[in-house]
C-alpha positions in Angstrom: 0.2 0.1 0.0 1.5 3.3 -1.0 2.1 6.0 1.4 2.6 9.2 1.6 6.7 11.4 2.2 7.1 9.8 5.7 9.6 11.8 7.4 12.1 9.9 9.8 13.8 10.9 13.0 16.8 9.0 13.0 17.6 8.5 16.6 21.8 7.8 17.2 24.4 7.9 15.3 26.2 5.0 15.6 27.1 2.9 12.6 23.4 1.5 12.2 21.8 4.7 11.2 24.1 4.8 8.7 22.3 1.7 6.9 18.9 3.2 7.9 20.1 5.8 6.3 21.0 4.6 3.2 18.0 2.6 2.8 15.7 5.6 3.0 17.9 7.3 0.2 16.5 4.5 -2.2 13.4 4.0 -0.3 10.5 6.4 -1.9 8.6 8.1 0.4 11.2 7.7 3.0 12.8 10.7 3.7 15.1 11.6 7.0 13.8 15.0 9.0 17.2 14.4 11.1 18.7 13.2 13.4 19.2 12.9 17.4 22.1 11.5 19.5 23.1 12.6 23.0 26.4 13.9 22.0 26.6 16.8 19.7 29.0 15.9 17.9 28.5 12.8 16.8 25.0 14.5 15.3 25.9 17.2 13.7 28.9 14.7 12.0 26.3 12.4 10.6 24.4 15.5 9.8 26.9 16.4 7.4 27.3 12.8 5.9 23.4 13.4 5.0 23.8 17.0 3.4 23.2 19.0 6.1 19.8 17.3 7.5 19.0 18.9 10.8 20.5 17.4 14.1 19.9 17.8 17.7 20.9 16.6 21.4 17.6 16.7 23.2 15.3 14.5 21.8 11.9 15.6 23.1 13.2 18.8 20.7 14.0 16.7 17.8 10.6 15.0 18.3 8.8 18.1 17.9 10.2 19.1 14.9 6.8 19.8 12.5 8.4 17.4 9.5 8.6 14.6 11.8 6.4 11.6 11.2 8.3 8.7 12.6 11.2 7.5 14.5 13.8 4.4 13.3 15.8 3.8 16.9 19.4 3.0 16.7 20.9 2.8 20.3 22.1 0.5 22.7 20.0 -1.9 24.0 18.7 -1.0 27.5 17.8 2.6 26.3 14.9 1.4 23.9 12.0 1.6 26.7 13.0 5.0 27.4 13.1 6.1 24.1 10.4 3.9 23.2 8.2 5.1 25.3 9.0 8.9 24.6 8.3 8.4 20.9 4.9 7.0 21.1 4.3 9.8 23.5 5.0 12.4 21.0 2.6 10.1 18.8 5.3 8.9 16.1 5.2 5.6 14.1 8.8 3.4 15.4 11.1 1.4 13.8 13.1 0.2 17.1 16.3 -2.1 16.3 15.9 -5.6 17.7 16.0 -6.5 20.4 12.7 -4.7 21.5 13.0 -4.3 24.8 16.2 -6.5 27.7 13.0 -7.5 29.3 10.0 -9.1 29.1 7.8 -6.6 31.2 9.4 -3.7 29.3 9.0 -4.9 26.2 5.5 -5.4 26.7 4.8 -1.6 28.4 6.2 -0.2 25.3 3.3 -2.5 22.9 0.9 -1.4 25.6 2.5 2.3 24.8 1.4 1.9 21.1 -1.2 0.1 21.5 -5.0 1.6 20.8 -3.4 4.7 18.8 -3.0 4.9 15.2 0.7 4.5 15.3 3.0 1.6 13.8 4.8 -0.2 16.6 8.1 -2.6 14.9 11.1 -4.0 16.0 14.2 -4.1 13.3 14.9 -8.5 12.9 16.3 -7.1 9.4 16.7 -11.4 8.6 13.2 -11.6 7.8 13.7 -8.8 5.1 17.0 -10.6 3.5 16.4 -13.2 1.0 17.3 -15.7 2.1 15.0 -15.4 4.7 12.1 -14.9 2.8 13.1 -17.4 0.3 13.1 -20.0 3.0 9.6 -18.7 4.6 8.4 -19.0 1.1 9.4 -22.4 0.3 8.6 -24.3 3.4 5.1 -24.2 1.2 6.4 -26.8 -0.7 7.9 -29.1 1.7 5.3 -29.7 4.3 4.6 -29.3 7.5 8.2 -28.2 9.0 9.4 -29.8 12.7 13.0 -29.3 12.1 14.8 -25.9 11.8 19.0 -26.1 11.9 20.4 -22.3 11.3 24.0 -21.5 12.0 25.1 -18.0 11.9 28.8 -17.5 12.5 31.6 -14.6 11.8 33.9 -12.6 14.2 32.5 -9.6 14.9 31.1 -7.5 17.2 33.0 -4.7 19.1 34.8 -1.3 18.1 37.0 -2.4 21.4 36.7 -4.2 24.8 34.9 -1.3 25.9 31.7 -1.9 23.8 28.7 -2.2 25.5 27.6 -5.4 24.0 30.1 -6.9 26.2 28.0 -5.6 28.7 25.1 -7.9 29.5 23.9 -5.4 32.0 23.5 -3.0 28.3 23.1 -5.0 25.4 20.9 -8.4 27.9 23.6 -10.5 26.9 25.1 -11.9 23.3 21.7 -14.4 23.1 19.3 -10.7 23.0 21.6 -9.1 21.4 22.2 -10.7 18.3 21.2 -14.9 19.2 17.7 -13.5 18.7 17.7 -13.1 15.5 18.3 -16.7 14.6 15.3 -17.1 17.4 13.1 -15.2 15.4 13.8 -16.4 12.3 13.5 -20.4 13.2 10.3 -19.5 14.9 9.0 -17.5 11.8 9.9 -20.2 9.5 8.5 -23.0 11.8 5.0 -21.4 12.3 5.1 -22.5 15.9 4.5 -21.4 19.2 7.7 -22.1 21.3 7.5 -23.6 25.0 10.9 -24.5 26.0 14.8 -23.1 25.1 17.7 -24.0 26.3 21.3 -23.7 26.3 25.1 -22.8 26.5 27.7 -20.4 26.3 31.0 -20.5 25.6 34.1 -17.1 26.0 35.5 -18.1 22.7 37.6 -15.1 22.5 38.7 -14.4 26.2 37.1 -15.0 29.0 37.8 -11.5 30.3 34.7 -10.9 27.4 31.5 -10.2 29.7 29.0 -12.3 27.6 28.9 -15.4 25.7 30.0 -14.9 21.9 29.4 -18.4 20.8 25.8 -19.8 21.9 23.9 -23.5 20.8 20.4 -22.9 21.8 17.9 -25.7 20.8 13.9 -24.6 20.5 10.8 -27.0 21.2 8.1 -25.9 20.0 4.3 -26.7 21.1 4.0 -29.0 17.8 6.9 -31.2 18.9 8.8 -29.0 15.9 12.3 -28.2 17.1 15.7 -25.0 16.2 19.4 -25.7 16.3 20.2 -22.5 16.7 24.5 -21.4 16.0 25.5 -18.1 16.8 29.3 -16.8 16.5 30.6 -13.9 16.6 34.3 -15.6 17.1 35.2 -17.1 14.9 38.0 -15.7 12.9 39.8 -14.2 11.1 37.7 -11.1 11.7 36.2 -10.7 8.2 34.9 -14.4 8.5 31.4 -14.8 7.4 29.4 -18.1 6.8 25.8 -19.0 7.0 23.9 -22.9 7.2 20.5 -23.5 7.0 18.6 -26.5 7.1 14.9 -27.0 7.3 13.6 -30.3 7.5 9.5 -30.9 6.6 7.1 -33.7 6.2 7.0 -33.7 2.4 10.7 -32.2 1.8 13.5 -29.8 3.0 15.2 -27.0 2.1 19.1 -26.6 1.9 21.9 -23.8 2.2 25.2 -25.6 2.5 28.1 -23.6 4.2 29.7 -22.4 1.1 26.3 -21.5 -0.6 24.6 -18.5 -1.2 21.4 -20.6 -2.8 19.9 -22.4 -1.4 18.6 -25.8 -2.8 14.7 -27.2 -2.4 14.1 -31.4 -2.3 10.3 -31.3 -2.6 8.1 -33.8 -4.5 8.5 -33.0 -7.8 12.0 -33.0 -7.1 15.3 -30.8 -6.2 14.9 -26.4 -7.2 17.4 -22.9 -7.0 16.0 -21.1 -4.0 16.5 -17.5 -4.9 20.2 -17.0 -3.6 20.3 -14.3 -1.0 21.7 -11.0 -1.6 19.6 -7.8 -1.5 19.2 -4.7 1.0 17.2 -6.4 3.7 17.0 -2.7 5.2 15.4 -1.4 2.2 12.7 -4.0 2.1 12.1 -3.9 6.4 11.8 0.0 5.6 9.8 -0.5 2.7 7.8 -3.0 4.5 7.7 -0.7 7.6 6.3 2.1 5.6 3.8 0.3 3.9 2.0 -1.2 7.4 2.3 2.8 8.2 -0.8 2.7 5.2 -2.5 -0.5 6.6 -0.6 -3.1 5.1 0.1 -6.2 7.6 3.7 -6.3 9.0 6.6 -7.8 8.8 6.9 -7.8 12.3 4.2 -8.0 14.4 4.7 -6.9 17.7 3.6 -10.6 19.4 6.5 -11.7 17.7 8.7 -9.1 18.7 7.4 -9.4 22.7 8.2 -13.3 22.0 11.5 -12.6 20.8 12.3 -11.2 23.6 11.1 -14.2 26.1 13.4 -16.5 23.9 16.6 -14.1 24.2 15.9 -14.3 28.0 15.6 -17.2 28.3 18.6 -18.5 26.7 20.9 -16.3 28.6 18.9 -18.0 32.2 19.1 -21.1 30.5 22.9 -20.5 29.7 23.1 -19.5 33.8 21.4 -22.2 35.2 22.7 -25.1 33.1 18.4 -25.5 33.0 15.8 -25.6 30.1 14.2 -22.6 30.8 9.9 -22.7 30.1 8.5 -20.1 27.5 5.8 -19.4 29.9 7.9 -19.1 33.2 9.2 -15.7 30.9 6.4 -14.4 29.7 5.1 -14.5 33.1 
């Protein structure tokens, strides 16, 4: 559904803001109306890089700019609840970087802040918008009822330096909530089933001094008997290393993507076939979907799913800490 031009305030001028502004530059109907950052110098530098857009260091003042209709929040995880509430109070639409918040209570509070208003709240789980994520979701229709997901995303980068906020679990929520949540959400989306329990383990692969586990193994059990096995690493070397492996098994076939391939292979009753290769601008697809939902289209990432993703990430962190399987009902309660 087409929308009129939406003036977007970028909240936070870090590296992820570059990805969102680049998406806006190629998305009809999107216009970056300004940027706000607690560091005035960083806000000014980002504004200059965008051709001299308005900038500020005060969120309330920026949200009051007359041509701001919506906000994209690109700030650290622990700030999401407060900033999201301020955006809701200002009457603006919101796309917020994953995770929605770092606790289930805060996620539900943010959901409630937008409920009943003519406003759209979405969490930026960008992997749902990547070509590979959408291609697998579409291919599942050809393999019967899916019952197993095996997904590994392995890389060698997580922090700009040792002082980065992502290394502090009090600020990031832990690695399962910060990065592992991508896999937990994607597997659940593919399976289309209700998760009931999570068991996980983590390893400090890079150094024992890390405050988080940079290597994760997470297993999710679903109400219909399905299982997801997720492996997330930001510990692989060299730092530029990046690989993905996926396998989805169903009652009538399977979808597989090998370590060294970007195109996926679909095994179905009619024989094997190629699924379109991964690639494309996931941030632009995500932005288009958000703008369309502002215009009335169904959301790419429903808020209930974003809350559930937070719960799964919290459950994984709790499982790592206790060594026990954690029931989702306990976390959601």
